[in-house]
C-alpha positions in Angstrom: 47.6 69.5 -42.4 45.1 67.4 -44.3 47.9 65.6 -46.1 49.6 64.8 -42.8 46.4 63.4 -41.4 45.8 61.3 -44.5 49.4 60.0 -44.4 48.9 59.1 -40.7 45.8 57.1 -41.4 47.4 55.4 -44.4 50.3 54.3 -42.2 47.9 53.0 -39.6 46.0 51.1 -42.3 49.2 49.6 -43.8 50.4 48.7 -40.2 47.3 46.5 -39.7 47.0 45.1 -43.2 50.7 44.5 -43.7 50.4 45.6 -47.3 53.4 45.2 -49.5 54.0 46.3 -53.1 55.2 42.9 -54.4 53.2 41.5 -57.4 51.3 38.3 -57.1 51.5 35.6 -59.8 48.5 33.4 -60.8 48.7 29.7 -61.2 48.2 30.0 -65.0 51.5 32.0 -65.2 53.3 29.3 -63.2 52.0 26.6 -65.5 53.0 28.6 -68.6 56.6 28.9 -67.2 56.7 25.2 -66.3 55.8 24.4 -70.0 58.5 26.8 -71.1 61.1 25.1 -69.0 60.0 21.7 -70.3 60.3 22.9 -73.9 63.7 24.5 -73.3 64.9 21.1 -71.9 64.4 19.7 -75.4 67.5 21.0 -77.2 67.5 24.7 -76.3 70.7 26.5 -75.6 72.0 26.6 -72.0 71.3 30.3 -71.9 67.7 29.8 -72.9 67.3 27.0 -70.3 68.6 29.3 -67.6 66.3 32.2 -68.6 63.3 30.0 -68.6 64.3 28.6 -65.2 64.7 32.1 -63.8 61.2 33.1 -65.1 59.8 30.0 -63.4 61.6 30.9 -60.2 60.2 34.4 -60.4 56.7 33.1 -60.9 57.0 30.5 -58.1 58.2 33.0 -55.4 55.5 35.5 -56.5 52.7 32.8 -56.4 49.8 32.9 -54.0 50.3 29.2 -53.3 52.7 28.5 -50.4 53.8 25.2 -52.0 54.9 27.1 -55.1 56.8 29.6 -53.0 58.7 26.8 -51.3 59.5 25.2 -54.6 60.8 28.5 -55.9 63.0 28.9 -52.8 64.4 25.4 -53.3 65.1 26.0 -57.0 66.9 29.3 -56.2 68.9 27.9 -53.4 70.1 25.0 -55.7 71.0 27.5 -58.4 73.2 29.5 -56.0 75.7 26.7 -56.1 76.8 28.1 -59.5 75.3 31.6 -59.4 76.9 32.8 -62.7 77.6 36.5 -63.1 77.2 39.0 -60.2 74.0 40.3 -61.9 72.6 36.8 -62.0 73.6 36.2 -58.3 71.9 39.5 -57.4 68.7 38.5 -59.1 68.7 35.1 -57.4 69.3 36.6 -54.0 66.5 39.1 -54.5 64.1 36.4 -55.5 65.1 34.3 -52.5 64.4 37.3 -50.4 60.9 37.7 -52.0 60.2 34.0 -51.4 61.3 34.1 -47.8 59.3 37.2 -47.2 56.2 35.6 -48.7 56.7 32.5 -46.5 57.1 34.6 -43.4 60.8 34.1 -42.8 61.7 37.7 -42.5 65.1 37.4 -40.9 66.3 35.1 -43.7 64.7 37.5 -46.3 66.7 40.3 -44.7 69.9 38.3 -44.9 69.4 37.6 -48.6 68.7 41.3 -49.2 71.9 42.4 -47.4 73.9 40.0 -49.6 72.1 41.3 -52.6 72.9 44.9 -51.6 76.6 44.0 -51.2 76.6 43.4 -55.0 74.4 46.4 -55.9 74.2 48.9 -52.9 71.9 51.3 -54.7 69.4 48.8 -56.2 66.1 50.5 -55.4 64.0 47.3 -55.6 66.1 45.6 -53.0 66.2 48.7 -50.8 62.4 49.0 -50.9 61.9 45.3 -50.0 64.5 45.6 -47.2 62.5 48.5 -45.7 59.3 46.4 -46.0 60.9 43.4 -44.3 62.3 45.6 -41.5 58.9 47.2 -41.0 57.3 43.8 -40.8 59.9 42.6 -38.3 59.3 45.7 -36.2 55.5 45.3 -36.4 55.8 41.6 -35.3 57.9 42.8 -32.4 55.4 45.4 -31.3 52.6 42.8 -31.5 54.7 40.3 -29.5 55.4 42.9 -26.9 51.7 43.7 -26.7 50.8 40.0 -26.2 53.5 39.6 -23.6 52.4 42.7 -21.7 48.8 41.5 -21.8 49.8 38.1 -20.4 51.8 39.7 -17.6 48.9 42.0 -16.8 46.5 39.1 -16.6 48.8 37.1 -14.3 49.4 40.1 -12.1 45.7 40.8 -11.9 45.0 37.2 -11.0 47.5 37.2 -8.3 46.2 40.6 -6.9 42.6 39.2 -7.0 43.7 36.0 -5.2 45.5 38.0 -2.5 42.5 40.3 -2.1 40.2 37.3 -1.5 42.5 35.8 1.2 42.2 39.0 3.3 
């Protein structure tokens, strides 16, 4: 019984905090990845260049800075023109989903996750993020309905008060 009560309060807490399990990335890590990309541009193999760009993309979409997240999304969208292997495409789609989730575009995040899961249907990381995204969409819907219901109630109350004064 105690475990059920604890789980209930944890779910209430996560509903209001919107906590997710995605890691955050500090600015120092982003700067380090940017240096790595710059160094790889000077004569490294294409494979090494691609790996360093993927690490930078990962760091950008996991950044706490919204500008970094947007930059990471743009880099990943550009890289999907030539996605490489199915595994590379899956990784890029997942990172795009993370970036869109972080920027608040939940429906687009879900679209990327669905495409990602077409490639790897049992990929636990993508399944977990998809559930988080869907929970966030549902939570936003509940809050929106609550706001709309409150507005309707206030308008109806105002009309009722105005009618009561006329009589």
